[in-house]
C-alpha distance (Angstrom), angle and dihedral (degrees) to the residues before:
residue distance angle dihedral
M1 . . .
Q2 3.76 . .
R3 3.82 90.3 .
L4 3.81 90.9 49.2
A5 3.82 91.3 49.9
L6 3.81 90.6 48.8
C7 3.83 91.5 51.3
L8 3.79 92.0 50.4
A9 3.82 90.7 50.2
L10 3.83 91.3 51.2
L11 3.82 91.0 49.9
L12 3.79 91.1 52.9
I13 3.84 92.6 48.7
C14 3.83 93.2 47.7
G15 3.79 91.4 49.1
A16 3.79 91.3 52.5
V17 3.83 91.1 49.1
S18 3.80 91.0 49.0
A19 3.81 90.6 51.2
E20 3.84 91.3 51.6
Q21 3.83 91.0 51.5
I22 3.83 92.5 50.8
K23 3.84 96.2 52.0
P24 3.84 97.1 72.2
A25 3.78 89.8 46.9
I26 3.81 90.0 54.1
K27 3.80 92.1 47.9
S28 3.78 91.0 48.6
A29 3.76 90.4 50.2
I30 3.80 90.3 52.7
K31 3.83 94.3 47.8
T32 3.78 96.3 50.8
P33 3.83 97.2 71.1
T34 3.83 89.7 48.1
T35 3.83 92.5 53.7
S36 3.79 93.6 46.9
G37 3.81 89.8 48.3
A38 3.81 90.8 55.1
A39 3.78 89.5 49.8
K40 3.78 89.9 52.4
K41 3.81 90.5 52.1
V42 3.81 91.0 53.4
A43 3.78 90.6 47.6
K44 3.80 91.0 54.2
K45 3.83 92.4 59.4
P46 3.82 108.1 48.6
A47 3.80 119.2 166.5
A48 3.77 107.8 -87.9
P49 3.83 110.8 -114.9
K50 3.79 111.6 -115.9
G51 3.80 94.1 -151.6
P52 3.80 125.1 -145.0
P53 3.82 116.9 -22.5
A54 3.78 113.9 -92.2
K55 3.81 90.3 -115.4
M56 3.82 89.6 63.5
L57 3.80 92.6 50.3
F58 3.80 96.7 46.5
G59 3.80 92.5 38.2
A60 3.81 90.7 57.7
V61 3.83 96.2 55.9
T62 3.80 114.5 92.6
A63 3.81 101.6 -176.7
P64 3.82 133.8 56.0
A65 3.80 124.3 -103.6
P66 3.84 109.7 -95.8
L67 3.79 92.0 -125.3
A68 3.78 137.4 107.9
A69 3.80 111.8 -69.4
R70 3.79 109.7 -92.0
A71 3.79 140.2 151.1
I72 3.82 107.3 -137.9
G73 3.79 125.2 -162.3
S74 3.79 126.4 -15.7
Y75 3.79 131.5 -34.3
A76 3.81 92.2 -98.5
R77 3.82 99.3 31.8
G78 3.78 113.8 39.0
C79 3.79 148.2 62.1
L80 3.80 143.4 -120.3
A81 3.80 127.5 -112.1
G82 3.80 121.0 -163.6
G83 3.80 94.2 8.4
I84 3.81 119.9 -171.0
S85 3.80 124.5 -150.1
L86 3.79 121.2 -127.6
P87 3.83 107.7 -126.0
I88 3.79 107.3 -103.9
S89 3.82 91.4 -125.6
G90 3.78 129.8 30.4
P91 3.78 136.3 162.5
D92 3.82 91.7 -87.6
W93 3.82 105.8 18.7
Q94 3.79 145.5 45.4
V95 3.82 128.0 -161.7
M96 3.80 116.8 -127.2
R97 3.84 131.6 -151.8
L98 3.80 94.1 25.8
S99 3.82 91.9 -179.8
R100 3.81 89.6 70.8
N101 3.83 92.0 63.7
R102 3.78 89.7 -147.4
N103 3.82 101.1 132.4
W104 3.82 94.1 106.8
G105 3.76 130.9 115.1
T106 3.78 148.2 134.3
P107 3.82 118.7 -61.4
Q108 3.81 87.6 -106.4
L109 3.82 92.6 57.7
L110 3.80 92.8 50.2
D111 3.80 91.8 48.6
Y112 3.78 89.8 50.1
L113 3.83 95.0 50.0
E114 3.79 93.3 48.0
R115 3.80 91.1 48.5
L116 3.81 92.4 46.8
A117 3.80 92.3 49.3
S118 3.80 91.9 49.8
D119 3.81 95.9 44.8
A120 3.80 94.5 44.4
R121 3.80 91.5 54.4
A122 3.81 98.2 40.3
R123 3.81 98.8 40.7
D124 3.81 105.8 25.4
G125 3.80 104.9 27.9
W126 3.82 95.3 -118.2
P127 3.84 106.8 155.6
G128 3.81 94.9 -134.0
L129 3.80 141.5 -67.6
L130 3.78 127.5 -77.2
V131 3.80 101.1 -155.0
G132 3.79 119.1 -151.6
D133 3.79 128.5 -178.1
M134 3.78 119.6 -9.4
A135 3.83 113.5 158.2
Q136 3.79 137.4 -50.3
P137 3.83 118.7 -100.4
R138 3.81 90.5 -90.4
G139 3.78 97.0 21.1
G140 3.77 115.0 -133.9
P141 3.81 128.3 125.4
M142 3.80 117.9 -28.8
I143 3.77 126.6 -130.2
T144 3.81 91.3 -129.4
G145 3.75 140.4 9.7
H146 3.81 109.9 22.4
S147 3.77 144.9 47.9
S148 3.80 91.5 -165.1
H149 3.86 129.2 38.0
Q150 3.82 87.7 91.4
I151 3.82 105.0 125.4
G152 3.80 105.0 41.9
L153 3.81 97.8 -101.6
D154 3.84 99.7 98.4
A155 3.81 129.5 79.3
D156 3.80 136.2 172.4
V157 3.81 118.5 -140.1
W158 3.79 119.1 -166.9
L159 3.79 118.6 -125.2
T160 3.81 86.8 -138.6
P161 3.84 111.4 101.0
M162 3.80 116.5 -118.5
P163 3.83 114.1 -102.5
D164 3.80 118.9 -116.3
R165 3.82 92.0 -109.4
I166 3.78 138.8 57.1
L167 3.80 109.8 -90.4
T168 3.79 119.3 -133.2
P169 3.82 119.2 -117.4
Q170 3.80 89.6 -106.9
E171 3.79 92.7 50.8
R172 3.78 89.2 52.1
E173 3.80 88.1 56.9
D174 3.80 97.0 44.2
I175 3.80 107.4 35.9
S176 3.80 112.6 96.4
A177 3.76 124.6 -142.5
T178 3.81 114.8 -116.2
S179 3.78 120.6 -108.3
M180 3.79 114.6 -127.7
L181 3.82 93.1 -155.3
K182 3.77 130.3 99.0
D183 3.80 90.8 -173.2
P184 3.83 135.2 -16.5
F185 3.82 91.7 -72.8
T186 3.79 106.2 31.3
V187 3.80 137.6 66.1
D188 3.80 112.9 -131.9
P189 3.84 107.4 -113.4
A190 3.80 89.3 -156.8
V191 3.83 89.9 63.0
W192 3.80 106.1 29.4
T193 3.81 116.4 78.4
P194 3.81 135.8 179.5
L195 3.82 86.4 -103.1
H196 3.81 89.2 67.3
T197 3.79 89.8 55.9
K198 3.81 91.2 48.0
L199 3.82 91.0 49.9
I200 3.82 94.6 53.0
K201 3.78 91.5 42.7
R202 3.80 89.2 51.7
A203 3.81 91.1 48.5
A204 3.82 91.9 51.9
S205 3.81 95.3 44.8
Y206 3.81 98.5 78.6
P207 3.81 116.3 94.4
Q208 3.82 95.1 -130.7
V209 3.83 92.0 62.2
S210 3.81 115.0 105.4
R211 3.82 101.0 178.1
I212 3.79 143.1 -3.4
F213 3.82 113.1 -158.7
V214 3.83 121.1 -153.4
H215 3.79 137.4 158.8
P216 3.83 113.2 -82.2
A217 3.82 90.8 -114.8
I218 3.80 89.4 55.4
K219 3.80 90.4 48.3
K220 3.79 87.5 54.0
V221 3.81 91.8 55.1
L222 3.81 91.2 46.5
C223 3.80 89.8 53.0
Q224 3.79 89.1 52.7
Q225 3.80 95.5 46.1
A226 3.81 101.0 37.6
G227 3.79 96.0 100.8
K228 3.80 122.3 -161.9
D229 3.82 95.8 -36.6
R230 3.82 103.6 74.3
T231 3.79 100.5 151.9
W232 3.81 92.2 105.8
L233 3.83 94.1 53.6
G234 3.80 93.0 77.7
K235 3.81 90.2 68.4
V236 3.82 92.7 51.8
R237 3.79 107.7 85.0
P238 3.82 130.8 -180.0
W239 3.78 118.2 -114.1
W240 3.79 137.9 164.1
G241 3.79 120.7 -87.8
H242 3.80 100.3 13.4
F243 3.80 97.7 118.9
Y244 3.83 100.0 114.2
H245 3.82 98.7 32.7
F246 3.78 139.9 21.7
H247 3.78 124.0 -128.4
I248 3.80 119.4 -132.9
R249 3.81 119.6 -157.2
L250 3.80 121.8 -174.1
K251 3.78 126.5 -154.5
C252 3.78 118.4 -107.0
P253 3.83 108.1 -87.8
P254 3.82 108.3 -109.7
E255 3.80 92.7 -122.8
M256 3.82 94.2 55.7
S257 3.80 109.8 91.1
G258 3.79 117.1 -160.3
C259 3.81 93.7 34.0
A260 3.82 112.7 123.7
N261 3.80 117.8 -144.3
Q262 3.77 126.9 -152.1
K263 3.77 117.2 -116.0
P264 3.81 110.1 -84.4
P265 3.83 117.6 -105.2
T266 3.79 114.7 -85.1
G267 3.82 94.5 -123.9
D268 3.81 94.1 -107.5
D269 3.82 112.9 123.8
G270 3.82 90.0 -133.0
C271 3.81 93.6 -129.7
G272 3.81 96.8 116.3
T273 3.78 129.7 47.4
E274 3.79 95.5 -5.0
L275 3.80 93.1 55.1
A276 3.80 92.2 44.9
N277 3.80 89.3 52.3
W278 3.80 90.2 51.9
F279 3.79 91.3 54.2
T280 3.79 89.0 51.0
M281 3.81 88.4 53.5
L282 3.81 90.4 47.9
R283 3.80 90.7 54.4
K284 3.79 92.4 48.5
A285 3.79 91.3 47.1
E286 3.79 90.8 51.2
L287 3.78 91.7 50.9
A288 3.80 90.9 47.9
A289 3.81 95.1 45.5
P290 3.81 106.6 131.7
G291 3.76 120.3 -119.0
P292 3.82 124.7 -150.8
A293 3.80 111.3 -34.4
A294 3.79 115.0 -104.6
P295 3.83 115.3 -114.5
G296 3.79 109.3 -88.0
A297 3.82 93.5 8.5
K298 3.78 114.5 151.0
P299 3.81 116.2 -124.3
A300 3.78 117.0 -114.9
P301 3.82 112.9 -91.9
K302 3.80 114.1 -96.9
K303 3.76 128.9 -143.5
P304 3.83 109.4 -101.2
P305 3.80 112.8 -103.8
L306 3.78 121.2 -106.9
S307 3.78 116.2 -89.0
L308 3.78 124.6 -147.8
G309 3.80 87.8 -102.8
D310 3.81 89.9 59.8
L311 3.81 91.0 63.4
P312 3.82 127.5 74.6
K313 3.80 112.9 -74.8
E314 3.82 91.2 -114.7
C315 3.80 88.7 66.1
M316 3.82 90.2 73.4
T317 3.81 88.0 58.8
V318 3.81 90.6 46.6
L319 3.79 91.8 50.3
S320 3.81 95.9 47.5
A321 3.83 99.3 37.8
G322 3.78 114.3 120.2
G323 3.78 92.3 7.6
G324 3.77 92.5 -62.6
M325 3.82 97.3 141.1
P326 3.82 105.7 116.3
T327 3.80 123.5 -130.6
I328 3.79 114.9 -94.6
A329 3.80 115.8 -150.2
P330 3.84 121.1 -133.5
D331 3.80 89.6 -103.6
G332 3.82 90.2 58.3
T333 3.79 97.1 -106.6
V334 3.80 126.3 124.9
P335 3.82 107.9 -130.0
A336 3.82 94.4 -164.6
A337 3.80 90.7 55.7
L338 3.79 90.8 66.8
K339 3.80 88.8 69.1
A340 3.78 91.2 51.9
V341 3.80 95.4 59.6
A342 3.80 107.6 122.0
G343 3.79 121.0 -109.9
K344 3.76 124.8 -136.7
D345 3.78 120.2 -15.9
A346 3.77 117.7 -92.8
G347 3.79 94.0 -120.4
P348 3.79 143.8 15.7
P349 3.80 123.4 -76.1
A350 3.78 118.3 -86.3
P351 3.83 113.7 -86.5
H352 3.80 122.5 -111.8
L353 3.78 133.4 -160.6
D354 3.79 119.6 -92.4
P355 3.82 115.9 -115.8
E356 3.82 94.0 -95.2
A357 3.81 94.0 50.4
L358 3.80 91.0 44.0
A359 3.81 91.0 52.9
A360 3.82 89.9 50.2
L361 3.80 90.7 50.5
K362 3.80 91.4 49.8
A363 3.80 90.5 51.0
A364 3.80 92.1 48.3
M365 3.80 92.6 48.5
S366 3.81 90.4 47.9
K367 3.81 91.4 52.6
S368 3.78 90.1 47.4
K369 3.81 91.3 54.0
S370 3.80 91.3 49.4
G371 3.80 90.3 56.2
K372 3.78 99.6 -105.7
K373 3.81 112.5 134.6
T374 3.78 97.3 -140.1
A375 3.79 114.8 146.0
P376 3.83 115.0 -130.2
A377 3.82 93.0 -118.0
A378 3.81 99.6 141.0
T379 3.80 90.9 109.3
P380 3.80 135.5 16.5
A381 3.79 89.1 -111.4
T382 3.78 95.5 56.0
A383 3.80 91.4 41.2
A384 3.78 90.9 54.7
A385 3.79 91.2 48.6
A386 3.79 91.8 51.3
D387 3.80 97.1 62.3
P388 3.81 117.8 23.0
A389 3.81 93.5 -171.2
A390 3.78 103.4 38.9
Q391 3.80 100.2 110.7
P392 3.82 123.5 81.4
A393 3.77 117.3 -101.5
S394 3.79 126.3 -113.4
T395 3.78 124.0 -151.9
V396 3.78 128.9 -112.1
G397 3.80 117.8 -174.2
P398 3.81 118.8 -103.0
A399 3.78 122.0 -104.9
S400 3.78 117.6 -99.7
P401 3.85 119.4 -103.5
S402 3.79 92.0 -109.8
D403 3.82 90.1 65.1
S404 3.80 90.5 81.2
M405 3.80 93.8 58.2
P406 3.83 113.0 120.2
L407 3.77 118.5 -111.7
P408 3.80 122.7 -111.6
D409 3.78 117.2 -101.3
R410 3.78 115.3 -100.3
K411 3.81 116.5 -138.5
P412 3.83 113.6 -127.8
Q413 3.77 113.5 -105.6
C-alpha cells in the first residue's frame, strides 16, 4: 500500500511538471502569428522611392517641350514650357559655354536681351553682351550652378565686354569672365569703368525687370555712381557670387498664369542699412571661410535636392511632352544627365584676404565686439568693408525716357 501511494504521488508530481513545461510552448505558439502579422503590416507600407532628383531629369533633356510658351511655378521651383533658344551669335551679343545648353527662355526674355544688347551698344557704347546661363530647354533645376533660372525669366550677363570678333565654340568654353573685385570688399578700379555702371543701369531701366543681382561691392559702387536718377537702384540687389556677372530677373508676364512673382522692391535704393548689413555678412563670411579640410573630416550636410514631386504638377507634363522623359537606369540614375554636367565655371573663384589682412580684420571685429569703436583700417580691404558708403560719388548720365518703353512680344518658334 505504501508503494502504491508513493507511485500515485510521483505520477501527480510528474504531471504537474509536464504541464508547467508545456505552458511556455503554448504562449510562444500564440505569439508567433502576432509577430509575423506585424512584420506583414510593415512590409505593406515601404517608403515610397523618390526617384532621380529633378535636376537629373531636366538636365538630361536637350530639346524644348512642344507646348505653348509658359513660365510655370517660381524662379527656384518651376519649369519652362515652349522654351525658345537665344541665337548663339547676334549683332550685339554672343552666348558663352555652349556645352551647357542653357540659352533657353521665354519669348519675353529673348526680346529683352536683344533689346538690352542693342540699346547698350547704341546709347551707352558697351561693345556687346556675353550671355551666360539662362535656362535649360525645359527649365527646371540645374545639375550645377544655380538654384534659380528654372522658368525662363532669368539670365546671367558677363561683366566682360564682348570682343570685336565672333568667338569660336572652343573659345566660348575656355575664356573666363573677369572678376570685378580687388578683394572680398572692394571693386578693382583698374577693371571697373563707368561703362559698367551704365550697362547695369540700362539693364534695370526696363519696366519688365524685377531684380538685378550683383555683388555687394558692386552695389556699393553703383550707389556712388548713380547720380541724381536713383529710381533704378531699388531693383539692383546684393547677392553672393555675382562679382563677374550680373543676374537679370524679369517679372512674370501678365498673360502667364501659374507663374509666381517675387515681391516688388520696397522703393528704397538699398544703399543704406541693407548695404551695410551685407558688408557685415561679408566680413563674417570671410572670417568663417574654411581652410583645407582635415583628414577624415565629414562634409557638412547638404539640403536634399528637389524631386519632381516638389515642382508644380504641370512640370511632369512639360518633362514628358513629345517623348522628352529621359531613360532612368535600374539603379535610379539618368545616364543622359551625365553628359549635361557643366564644364568649367564661367569666372574665377571669389577672392579672399591674405593672412595679414585677415588677421587685421579679426582684430578689428574683436575690438568691435568688446565695445571699442576702432575702425578696421589696418588694410585697404578692411577699411573698405568698414564703411560701404565712404567714398565720394561720381555721376553717370540718366537713361533717356524711351528706355522705359515695353518690348514687343516675340512669337514662339
